[in-house]
N, C-alpha and C positions, 0 to 999 in steps of 0.2 A: 547276273544283273539283268533286271527287267526294265524296259522303258516305262516311264510314268503312266502312259496310257494303258499298257498291259497290266501294270500293277493295280490301277484303279478298276480295270475290268474284272480282275481276279477277286479283289476285295468286294466289289459290288455283287459278284456271283455268290460269294460266301454269305454275304448278308441276306441275299434273297433266298438262298437254298438251305443254309445251315444255321441261320441266326437263332431260331427257336430251340434247336437241339443243343447248341453251344450255351445259350443263355440258361436253359433249364438245368444243364449240368452245373453251371456256376452257381445258380440259386440253390441247388441241392447241396453244394459244397459250403456255401457261405451262410445260407439261411436268411439272406437279406436281399430282397429283390432290387431295391434301389442301388445298393452297393455293387451287386453283380452287373447290372446294366451299365452303370457309370464306368465300371472297370473294363467291361467289354468294349465300350466305346473308346476308352483310352487305348486299349490294345489294338483296335482298328486303326487309330491314328498312327500308332507305332508301326503297324504293318505297312502302311502307305510309305512311311519313311524308310524303314529297314529293307523291305523287299525290293524297293527301287534301286538300292545300293548293292545288296548282297544276293538278290534273287529270292524267289519264293521257296519256302521249306518243302520238304517232301510231304509233311503232314500239316497243312496250313490250319486246320481246325484245332489240332492239338497244340500248335504254336500259339494260337489265339487264347486258348484256355490257360496255358502256362503263364503267358505274359499278363493276362487279365488277373490271375491270382496275385502276381507280383504288384500290379497296379492297385489291387484291393488292399494289400498290406501297406503300401505307401499311403493310401487314403486314410487308413486307420491310424497310422503313425502321425499323420498331419492333423487329424481331428482332435478335438478336446475331450472326446468321450473316452472314459477309462473304466467303464463298467465291466462286470465279470464276463458278459457275453462277448464284448469286443476283445477282451484280453484272451479269452479262450480261442476265438477265431484267429486272432493275430498269431498265437502260438501255433495253431494248425497251419496257417499260411507260411510261417517261418520254416516249418518242417518241410514244406514243398517248394521253398524259395529257390533251392539249388537244382530242382528238376531240370534236365536238359529240355530245350525248347523243341528241337526237331526229333521227337522220339515217337515210337509206336505207342498208341494209346487207344484203348477201347472206351468210347464215351458212352456211358449209360444213358438211356433215353428216358428223360423225366418230363417229357412235354405234357403228358396227361395230368400229372400232378400240378404242373404250372398252370394249365387251363383252369383247373378247379380252384387253385389259389387266386388267380385273377378274377374268378367269378364268385368270390366270397361275399356273403350278405352284407358285410361291412361297407361295401361299395354300392353306389346306385347303379342301376342297370347300364346306363350309357357309359359310365366309367369302366364297368366290367368288360363290356364289349370292346371299347377303345383300347384298354390295357392289354387285353388278350390279342387283339390284332397287332399291336405293337410288339408284344413279347413272342408270340408264336408264329405270326405271319411274316415278320420282318418288315412290315409296312412302315413307311416314314410317317412322321407326324403330319405332314402335308397331305399324304394320301388318305390318312384316317380322317382328317378334317374335311376333305372333299367328300368322303363317304357319308359324313354327317351334315354336309352343307354348312360347316362351321369355318371360322377363321383359324388359320394355323396357330396363331398366338394363343387363342382361347383353348384350342385342343392341347397345346403343349402344357398350359397351366393345369388343365384337367388331369393329364397324365401324371404330372408331378404330384398333384394333390393325392391322386389315387395310390401312388407308390408310398408316399409318406403315411397315408392312412393305414395301409397294410402293415407298415412297420410299427406304427403307434399302437395298433390293435394287437400286436404280437401274433399275427396270423401264422400258423405253422405251415411249412411247405410239405404238404402231404395230401393224399386223397382224404376226403371227408369220411367221417364215420358212417356206417350204413344207414343210420336213422336220419342223417343230414344230407345224404347224397341227392335225394329227390328234389329238394327245394332249389338246388343249384343246377339241375340238369337242363331245365328249359333255357336258361341263359347260355349254358355251355353249347347247346344245340344251335342257338341263334348265332353264337360266335363262329362256330364251325361253318355254318351256312354263309355268313358274311365273308369269311375267308374264301369260300368257294366262289361266291358271286364276284368278289374282287378279282379272283383269278380268271374268271370267265370274261369279264368286261372291266378291265382295270381302270381305275380313276386317273391313272397317269397317261391315258390315251392309247395304251397297248390294247389290241383286241383280245389278247389272252396271255396270261402268265401261267404257263403250264405247271411250274413247280407249286404254286399255290393251290391249283385245282387238285393235283395229286396229293398234296399235304392234307387238304380238307377231306378227301376220300379216305386217306389213311387214318386220320383222326376219327372219321365216321366208323370205320371198321373197328377201331379200338373201343369206341363207345358201345357199339352193338355187342362186342365181346364182354365188356365190363357190365353192361346192363342188358342181359339177354331177353328179359321180359318187357323191355321198354318199347312200346309200339312206335313212338315218335322217333326214337333213335333209328329203328329200322326204316321208317318212312323217309327220314332225312338221307340216309345212305342210299336208299332206292332212288330218290330224286336226283342226287348227284350222279349216280351211275348212269341213269337213263339220259340225263343231259349230256354227260361226257361221252356217251356212246356215239354222238353225232359230231364229235370234235373234228375228225379228219375231213369232214365234208363241208365245214363252215367257211372254208377258203378255197378258192380256185387255184389253178396251177401258177398263176401270177400273184397270188396272195390276196386277190380281191374277195370281198364279202359275198357269200352265196346264201340267199334266203332259203327258208325251209322248203318252199315249193319247188326249188330248183336243185336241191341236194340229191346226190346219188345214193339212194337207200341201200344199194348193194354193198356200199362201203361202211355202213353203220356197223358198230361193234356188237355182234349178236351175243357174245358172251356177257357183255355188260348189260344188254337188254334182258337176257334171260334171268340174270341174277337180280336185276332191278325189278322186274315184274314179280318174281317170287317174293322178294322183300316187300313189295307193295301189297301183295295179297296177304302176307303175314301181318303187316301193319293195319290193314283194314279189317282184319278179324276182331280187333279190339275196338268196340264201340264206346263212345262216339269217335269217329275218325278225327284225327288231329290235322293241324295245318300242313305238316310235311307229307303225311300220308295222302291227303287229298291232292296236293300238288303233284305227288308222285303218280297218283292215279291218272291225272291229266297227261303227264308225260308218257305214261304207259300206253294210253290210247294213241298218241302220236307215233310212238315207237313200233306199235304192232300193226299200224296201217300199211297196206301194201303200196300205197301211193298217196300223194297229197289229196287227190280227188276222192279217194276212197276212205279218207279219215272220217271217223264217226263224230262229226261236228255237233250234232244234237247232244250226244253224251258229254262232250267237253263243256258245252254251255250249261248243262245241268249240274255238272261237277263244280263249275265256277259259281253257280247259284248257291250250292251248299257251302262252299268255301267262303263266299262273301257273307252269307247269313251268319256264319259262326265267327268269322274274322273280318269284319268290314274294313275295306281299304280301297280307295279310289283306283289304285294301280291295278287291282284285280279286274275292275270294270274295263280298263283299257284292253287287257288280254281277252276278256270275255267279249268285248265289242267286236274284235277281229274274228273270233270264233263264230259269233252270231251272224256276222256278215256272210259267212259261208253256209251256215245252217239255215239261214232265213234269207236275208238280203243285205246289201251294203247300207240301205236306208235304215234298217233296223239297228245295225251296228252303229251308225252315226247318231241315231237317237239315244242309244245307251251311252255313247261317249259324251254327248252333250249334257247328259244328266249329272256328270261329275266334273264338268269343265271348270267350275269355279272352286273346286275343293283343293285343299292342301297347297302344294307348291307345283301344281301341274303345268303352270305357265312356263316354268323353267325345266320341265321334265321332257327330255328328247323323245322317248317312245310315244308320248301323247301326241305330239305333232306329227311324228312319222306315221302313226296309225291313222290319224285324221286325214293326212295327205293321201294315203292309200285308198281309204274309203271314198273320198271325194273324187279321186282320179277314176275309180271304177264306176262312179256315177256319171262321169263325163263332165263334172264341174271343175274344169281344168284351171281356171284362174284362181279359184279358192284353194285347189290342191297345190298349186304352185306356191301360194303364200305359206301354206303349212310345210311344204317341203323346204322352203328357205329357212323357216324357223327351226326345223329339225336339223338341217345342215349346220346352222350356226351353233347349235347346242351339241353337236357330235364331237366326242373326244377322240375317237379312233378315225384316222384318215381313211381307212378302208370303208367304214360305214358312210362317211361323208361323201366319198366317191360314188358309192352305190346309190345314194339318194340323189346326187347330182345327175347321174345317168337317168334315173326315174324322172327327175324334173325336166331334163332335156327331151325326154320322149313325149312330153305333153304337147298337145296342139293348143297354142296360146293365141291364135289369130282371133 
């Protein structure tokens, strides 16, 4: 018997770490995304009840799959649908109804098929990304809504429509045919990258969700294996590896946020850097360079610098110019402004930052205010810097980042 708190913690961990693998196995079995997800959610509710009374099973993921299959059969029996597909599925589920819950089970990994299913052209791009984040990343509807700056109710409705649309279109749960795989790859890559960025800086306020970071890298490796000649797949994997190489140095001994200039580069993961640099070079051999390949090139310059001071800032500024020229986005200018402040001067960085100040939703974008505060502080304009620091602190989701910015704010001379 487990206390309710421990049961909730165990179930939460399974959802975070194994949701995509379990769900993809259920979708492969049932051929119905909506039915699989609804049934898995039913099984999670049962787990919270049963495990609190009887204790957790030896194989909790197998338990969830077995119970979810029974819940799926119950749902089919309760529904008014009596078509051939439902009848055949019900028969298959009946055959597995008596399977023991706590048994050894090898769960096939169907996550890649699930990603391509979620990224089907029948769905608009935003729905593809949202659905894949829900299915593969185990993100809650609220977390996905936060990632899109949407309301949770609107995102819940979007996800429901997407699942129903896949069912109505009769989308098969399988990898697309070779002639169709290219058109869905760009969205697949963007989904994997969003999973990675959510893991690096979670919308729920955690500074990092390691399981999502490693899941994205794992999916990136699968994609480069599946698409060996796809430059952007290599570029994305390179970008993720190079970013993750600094993971152990982003926090201090007490869990505090450590900025790039203060990180101990001796602790950076050299194996990840070497692999990332090699993949970057391979990605850039295919002209024109893509979005991920260029971002990986910027990360590679940082990774190969012996110190923060010795970073090749002019090269980074030039790479951002190429990236912005091909994929204009005001967020790129924020990053470029910081690089320009070191390559040229804080004044030059501030001018570049001011050029995009009114674009998009930057007024509610924390890094914009944090960057502006840093540039103003370095120029000695402390009252203005304090105003920007306060705005950045108010928008910070991670307590560690807020604390770091508060320290910077306290260091200003405001007399």
